[in-house]
N, C-alpha and C positions, 0 to 999 in steps of 0.2 A: 350559471351554466350547468345543465344536467350532466351527470356522470355517465360515462359509457359503460358497456358491459365488462370490459377488461378491468376498469378501475374498481367496479363493484366487486369483482372476484378478488382483487387485491385486498380490499377492505374486509372481505368475508373470510379469507384464508390466510394471506400472508401476514397481515397485521396481528391477528390473534396468535399466530405461530411465534412472531417476534415477541409479543407480550409474555407468552409462556416461557420462552427462552430467557427473557429478562428476569422473570419470576424465579426461575431455577438459579440463576446467577446471584440474585439477591438473597435467596434462601441459603445459599452456600457462603454468603458473606463476601462475594467477589466485588460487589458494588459499594461496599462500605469504605470509609476513609481509612479505617484501621487495617484493611486487607493487605497493605504493603508494609506493615510494621516489622514483620519478621522476614525480611527478604535478604537474599545474598547480595553483597556489594563487591563487585570485582574492580580492582584498581587497574587502570590501563596506562596511566602516565599522561593522558590527554589533559590539556588545560584550555582555558578560555581562548588563548591565542590560536590554538589549533582549530577551534570552532570558526573563528574569523577567517583563517586561511581556507578552511573547508568550504565556507560559503562563497568565498572569492573563486575557488576552484570550480564550484558548482556553476557559478555565473559564467566562468570561462568555458566550461564544458557546453553550456547552453549556446554560447556564442559560436562554438565550433560547428554546431549542427548545420546552419545555413551555409557555412564555408565549405564543408564537405559536400553538402547537397548541390552546390554550384558546379561541382566537377561532374555531376551526373546529368543526364538528359532532362532538363527542366520541363521540356514539352511533353515528356512521357508521363501520362497520368494513369498508367496501368496499375492494377492492384499489386502486382509483383514489385514494382518500384516503390510504391507507397509502403508496402510491408518491409522491404529492405531498408528504407529510410527510417522507419520506426525502430528497427533493431540497431541500426547505425547510430541513431539519435540517443538511444539508451547507453550505448558504449561511449559515445562522446561525452555525454552528460556526467556519467558516474565513474568512469575509469580514472580520470585525474585524481579524484578524492580517494579512490581505492588504492591507487598507486602511492599516494601520500601516506595513507595508513600503513601500507606494507613497508614503506621506508622507515616509518616511525617504529614499527615493530622490530625491524632489522637493527635499528640503532639503539634499542633498549633491551632490557632483560625480559620483556613481556612476550607473549605468544598469542596466536589467534584464539586460543581457548579463553584468554582474558576478555576477548571481545564477544564471546558467546558462540564460538564455532567449534566447540569440542565435539568429537565423535564418540565420546565414551559416556554419554548420558541418555540411555534409551528411553527413560521415562519422559523426557522432554518431547519425544516424538509423539507419545500418547497425549501429552498436553496439547500439542498442536492439533491433533484430530478432534479432541473434545472442544477446543476453542472454535474450530470450524463448525462443529455440530450445533453449538449454542450461539456462536457469534454471528454466523451468516444469516439466520432468520431475523435477527435484530436489524442487521444492515439492510436487508430486503424490505423489512417493515418500514424503516425510515425512508427508503426510496419510494415506497408506495404512498406514504403520507405526503411526501413532497409532490408526487404526481397528482394526488387529489387536490392539494393546495393550488398547484399550478392550474388545474382544470377549473377550480372554483373562481380563480382570479381571471379566467379567460385567456391565460397564456398558453400558447401551443406547447404541448409536451411531446418531444420526439420519442418514437418507439425505442430507438437505440441511442443511448446518451453518451457513448464514448467513441472517440475517433477510431480506435483499433477495432472495436466491435462492428462499427459501420463497414470497415474494410473487409472484415471476416464475412459479413452478411452478403457482400457483393461478389464474392469469388468462391469457386470450387476447385481452382487450380491447385494441384498437389504441392508444388514448390512454394507458392504463396502461402498456403495454409500451414506448411511446416515452419516457415519463417515466422509467421504470426504466432503459432503455438509456442515456439521456442521463446519468442519475445515476451509473451504474456504469462506463460506458466513457469518458465525457468529464469529468464534474464531479469524480468521486472521484480519478482519476489526476492531473488538473491541480491541483486544490485541495490534495490531500494532499502531492504532491511539492513544490509551491511552499512549503508551510508546513513540512513535516518536513525536507526536504533544503535547499531554497533559503533558508529562514529559520533554523530551529532548528539545523541542522547547521552553518551558517555561524557563528551566534552561539556555538555550543558550542566552536568553534575558539578564540575569544577567551577564553571562560570557563575552558577547560582548557588546551589547547595545540595549535598547528598540528602539532606533532611527534608527537601521539598520535592518529592517525586512527582506529585500531581501537577505542580507548576511546570516541571521539566517535560512531562508527558504532553501537556496542553500546548506548550510552545512548539515542540517537535511536530505535533499533530497539525498545527497551523501551517508550518513549513511544508509538511507532507501534502496537505490539501492544496496549498498554493502551487506546488509543482504541477498539479493536474489541471489547473485552470484552462490552459490552452488546448487540452485534448478531451475535456469532458464538459457536459452541459451543467449549468448552475444548479439544476435540481439534484445533482449527485453530490454536491459539496458537503452537505450535512452528513451524509453517510460516509464519505471519505474521511471527514474529520473524526467521526466516531470510530471508524476502522483504525485510523492512526492512534486514537486513544487506546483501543483494545490491544494493538500491537505493542504500544509503549508499556501498558500495564503488564502484559505477559512477559516482556523483556525484564521489567523490574522484578517481577515475582519469581522468575526462574533463572535469570542471569544467562539465558540461552537465546540465541537467534533462531534456532531450528523450529520451535513452535510458531514463531512469528512468520517464518518463511512458509511453513506448511499452511497456516491460516490464510496468508496472502495468496498462495498458489491455488488453494481450494476455492477461494472467493473468485479469482479470475477464471478458473476452470469452469465453475458453475455458470458464470455469466456467458462464457463462450458456448457452453452446452445449450443454454436457453436460446441464444441467437441461432444456433445451428438446427435445433430440433423443433423450436416453436415459432420463431419469428420468420 
């Protein structure tokens, strides 16, 4: 199947940009196994049992979404209701785990700083910006290659591959847009990084080993990717897995959630910008 003009542009611009960014990371040693040898290790008191409880709470939170949705007008398919349900869904899914973590902190001698939420590490904010500058081109390149593969296999490739981005493209209502922006740029990065890196990654260390950061990163990336299966097309899954790996590596390297949140927010913001300005 011949490639269209948009796909050829992706191959000519986005993929080389991604390769260049990957080359810079390789040259700086970020992609080597030894890159995590001298990393800070924060003890949080989480254990394997906490991970099991967290996964059960995540499943419970996902089950809350249709229950809460049943109280709303199910016949209303307006973008405003869809946007509201996305934000409500995030709250239902992640707040039970976050509440559990908060109670664990209250019952121990630990603080939120042990989970990577210290406000006294300004260099970590710079790390987040650099991670976005070098990481996002790689993610876009992977997405472009998956689009090419999909086209070559004769599989239809949607212009917009995420449910939230589809909703954004269909509305210009201010209220709807504000809810979607809060959901994508603030709630999703904050909630997901606290849960997947601050909680699950930390608990994974105890369940497996502090000495196997790459295994911990990969397992958390699989879970992170799986959470998005219902809201994103299959072509985005490899990029989401790599994004999860980047976020896990950054968390291991810095011991801070802030650069992870910044990278996650920048990635979502750029995707929204592309939908609003180009598509």
